[in-house]
C-alpha positions as a Markdown table, in Angstrom:
| # | Residue | x | y | z |
|---|---|---|---|---|
| 1 | Met | -17.5 | 7.5 | 6.3 |
| 2 | Asn | -16.2 | 4.0 | 6.1 |
| 3 | Leu | -18.3 | 0.9 | 5.5 |
| 4 | Lys | -18.9 | 0.0 | 9.1 |
| 5 | Glu | -20.1 | 3.5 | 9.9 |
| 6 | Lys | -22.4 | 3.4 | 6.9 |
| 7 | Leu | -23.9 | 0.1 | 8.1 |
| 8 | Thr | -24.4 | 1.5 | 11.6 |
| 9 | Ala | -26.1 | 4.6 | 10.2 |
| 10 | Asp | -28.3 | 2.6 | 7.9 |
| 11 | Leu | -29.2 | 0.3 | 10.8 |
| 12 | Lys | -30.5 | 3.3 | 12.7 |
| 13 | Asp | -32.4 | 4.7 | 9.8 |
| 14 | Asn | -34.1 | 1.4 | 9.0 |
| 15 | Met | -35.0 | 0.8 | 12.6 |
| 16 | Lys | -36.8 | 4.2 | 12.6 |
| 17 | Gln | -38.6 | 3.3 | 9.3 |
| 18 | Gly | -39.6 | -0.2 | 10.6 |
| 19 | Asn | -37.9 | -2.1 | 7.8 |
| 20 | Lys | -37.5 | -5.4 | 9.6 |
| 21 | Ile | -35.7 | -7.3 | 6.8 |
| 22 | Arg | -33.0 | -4.6 | 6.3 |
| 23 | Val | -32.5 | -4.3 | 10.0 |
| 24 | Ser | -32.1 | -8.1 | 10.3 |
| 25 | Val | -29.5 | -8.3 | 7.5 |
| 26 | Ile | -27.5 | -5.3 | 8.7 |
| 27 | Arg | -27.5 | -6.5 | 12.2 |
| 28 | Leu | -26.2 | -9.9 | 11.0 |
| 29 | Leu | -23.4 | -8.1 | 9.0 |
| 30 | Leu | -22.4 | -5.9 | 11.9 |
| 31 | Ser | -22.3 | -9.0 | 14.1 |
| 32 | Ser | -20.0 | -10.8 | 11.7 |
| 33 | Ile | -17.8 | -7.7 | 11.6 |
| 34 | Lys | -17.7 | -7.5 | 15.4 |
| 35 | Asn | -16.7 | -11.1 | 15.7 |
| 36 | Lys | -13.9 | -10.6 | 13.2 |
| 37 | Glu | -12.7 | -7.6 | 15.1 |
| 38 | Ile | -12.6 | -9.6 | 18.3 |
| 39 | Asp | -10.6 | -12.4 | 16.5 |
| 40 | Lys | -8.2 | -9.8 | 15.1 |
| 41 | Met | -8.1 | -7.8 | 18.3 |
| 42 | Gly | -8.5 | -4.5 | 16.5 |
| 43 | Asp | -10.3 | -2.5 | 13.8 |
| 44 | Leu | -10.8 | -3.9 | 10.3 |
| 45 | Ser | -9.9 | -2.2 | 7.1 |
| 46 | Asp | -12.5 | -1.6 | 4.4 |
| 47 | Glu | -10.9 | -4.5 | 2.5 |
| 48 | Asp | -11.5 | -6.8 | 5.4 |
| 49 | Leu | -15.1 | -5.6 | 5.6 |
| 50 | Ile | -15.6 | -6.2 | 1.9 |
| 51 | Thr | -14.3 | -9.7 | 2.4 |
| 52 | Ile | -16.9 | -10.3 | 5.1 |
| 53 | Leu | -19.7 | -8.9 | 3.0 |
| 54 | Ser | -18.6 | -11.0 | 0.0 |
| 55 | Gln | -18.7 | -14.1 | 2.2 |
| 56 | Ala | -22.2 | -13.2 | 3.3 |
| 57 | Ala | -23.3 | -12.7 | -0.3 |
| 58 | Lys | -21.7 | -16.1 | -1.3 |
| 59 | Ile | -23.7 | -17.8 | 1.5 |
| 60 | Arg | -26.9 | -16.3 | 0.1 |
| 61 | Arg | -26.1 | -17.4 | -3.5 |
| 62 | Glu | -25.5 | -20.9 | -2.4 |
| 63 | Ala | -28.7 | -21.0 | -0.3 |
| 64 | Ile | -30.6 | -19.7 | -3.3 |
| 65 | Glu | -29.3 | -22.6 | -5.4 |
| 66 | Gly | -30.2 | -25.1 | -2.8 |
| 67 | Phe | -33.7 | -23.7 | -2.2 |
| 68 | Glu | -34.3 | -23.6 | -6.0 |
| 69 | Lys | -33.4 | -27.3 | -6.2 |
| 70 | Gly | -35.8 | -28.0 | -3.4 |
| 71 | Asn | -38.6 | -26.0 | -4.9 |
| 72 | Arg | -38.8 | -23.6 | -1.9 |
| 73 | Asp | -39.8 | -20.4 | -3.7 |
| 74 | Asp | -40.7 | -18.7 | -0.4 |
| 75 | Leu | -37.1 | -19.2 | 0.9 |
| 76 | Val | -35.6 | -18.3 | -2.5 |
| 77 | Gln | -37.4 | -15.0 | -2.4 |
| 78 | Lys | -36.2 | -14.2 | 1.2 |
| 79 | Glu | -32.6 | -15.1 | 0.3 |
| 80 | Lys | -32.7 | -12.9 | -2.9 |
| 81 | Glu | -33.9 | -10.0 | -0.8 |
| 82 | Glu | -31.1 | -10.4 | 1.6 |
| 83 | Leu | -28.6 | -10.8 | -1.2 |
| 84 | Glu | -29.8 | -7.6 | -2.8 |
| 85 | Ile | -29.3 | -5.7 | 0.5 |
| 86 | Ile | -25.8 | -7.1 | 1.0 |
| 87 | Thr | -24.7 | -6.3 | -2.6 |
| 88 | Ala | -25.7 | -2.7 | -2.1 |
| 89 | Tyr | -22.8 | -2.4 | 0.2 |
| 90 | Leu | -20.3 | -4.2 | -2.0 |
| 91 | Pro | -18.3 | -2.5 | -4.8 |
| 92 | Glu | -19.9 | -2.5 | -8.2 |
| 93 | Gln | -19.5 | -5.8 | -10.0 |
| 94 | Ile | -17.1 | -6.1 | -12.8 |
| 95 | Ser | -18.5 | -7.0 | -16.2 |
| 96 | Glu | -17.6 | -10.4 | -17.6 |
| 97 | Glu | -15.8 | -8.8 | -20.5 |
| 98 | Arg | -13.6 | -6.7 | -18.2 |
| 99 | Leu | -13.0 | -9.7 | -16.0 |
| 100 | Arg | -11.7 | -11.7 | -18.9 |
| 101 | Glu | -9.3 | -8.9 | -19.7 |
| 102 | Ile | -8.0 | -8.8 | -16.1 |
| 103 | Val | -7.6 | -12.6 | -16.1 |
| 104 | Lys | -5.5 | -12.4 | -19.3 |
| 105 | Glu | -3.3 | -9.8 | -17.7 |
| 106 | Val | -2.8 | -11.8 | -14.6 |
| 107 | Ile | -2.0 | -15.0 | -16.6 |
| 108 | Leu | 0.8 | -13.0 | -18.4 |
| 109 | Glu | 2.0 | -11.6 | -15.1 |
| 110 | Val | 2.4 | -15.0 | -13.4 |
| 111 | Ser | 3.5 | -16.7 | -16.6 |
| 112 | Ala | 0.9 | -19.4 | -16.3 |
| 113 | Thr | 1.0 | -21.9 | -19.1 |
| 114 | Ser | -1.5 | -24.7 | -18.2 |
| 115 | Ala | -4.5 | -25.6 | -16.1 |
| 116 | Arg | -2.1 | -26.7 | -13.4 |
| 117 | Asp | -1.3 | -23.1 | -12.8 |
| 118 | Ile | -4.8 | -22.1 | -11.8 |
| 119 | Gly | -3.9 | -21.7 | -8.1 |
| 120 | Lys | -1.1 | -19.3 | -9.0 |
| 121 | Val | -3.4 | -17.3 | -11.2 |
| 122 | Met | -6.2 | -17.2 | -8.6 |
| 123 | Lys | -3.8 | -16.2 | -5.8 |
| 124 | Ala | -2.7 | -13.2 | -7.8 |
| 125 | Leu | -6.1 | -12.3 | -9.3 |
| 126 | Met | -8.4 | -12.4 | -6.3 |
| 127 | Pro | -6.9 | -9.5 | -4.3 |
| 128 | Lys | -7.4 | -7.3 | -7.4 |
| 129 | Ile | -11.1 | -8.0 | -7.8 |
| 130 | Arg | -12.1 | -8.7 | -4.2 |
| 131 | Gly | -15.8 | -8.1 | -3.8 |
| 132 | Gln | -16.3 | -7.2 | -7.4 |
| 133 | Ala | -16.9 | -10.7 | -8.9 |
| 134 | Asp | -18.2 | -14.1 | -7.7 |
| 135 | Gly | -15.4 | -16.6 | -7.1 |
| 136 | Lys | -17.1 | -19.4 | -9.0 |
| 137 | Val | -17.4 | -17.2 | -12.1 |
| 138 | Val | -13.8 | -16.1 | -11.8 |
| 139 | Asn | -12.6 | -19.7 | -11.4 |
| 140 | Lys | -14.6 | -20.7 | -14.5 |
| 141 | Ile | -13.1 | -17.9 | -16.6 |
| 142 | Val | -9.6 | -18.6 | -15.4 |
| 143 | Gln | -10.0 | -22.3 | -16.3 |
| 144 | Gln | -11.3 | -21.4 | -19.8 |
| 145 | Ala | -8.5 | -19.0 | -20.4 |
| 146 | Leu | -5.8 | -21.5 | -19.3 |
| 147 | Glu | -7.4 | -24.3 | -21.5 |
| 148 | Asn | -7.5 | -22.0 | -24.5 |
| 149 | Gln | -3.8 | -21.2 | -24.0 |
| 150 | Gln | -2.7 | -24.8 | -24.5 |
């Protein structure tokens, strides 16, 4: 069962159970998937689906930050619930320690020597960890690794 089929099955189950929040989030995800399929004019791979879910999770994280700054605890809670639902469908997150190891390996692969090579490192790194780590955290770790190399 691929990810889209799992989402569809979970949508039906949650509709039967009357879980409105889960139904709403899953419908939104399926809608995003459908729009991407229309753009691509074909089915999406699981990797494409993970990218869509990662983008949805990123949107929620940014919204949480904004609502926390604005002291909107009610909206923070709602976004956290939605983020939790989305992350359940994403691959397990990589630990920061493992992420640092992967970053070091990629830096050696692409022969990066300075902070100017961050784009080259990120380009090679992101496909390896897609959906398993937040891009901001990855960027920060790559910057630190490149600065420590100098």
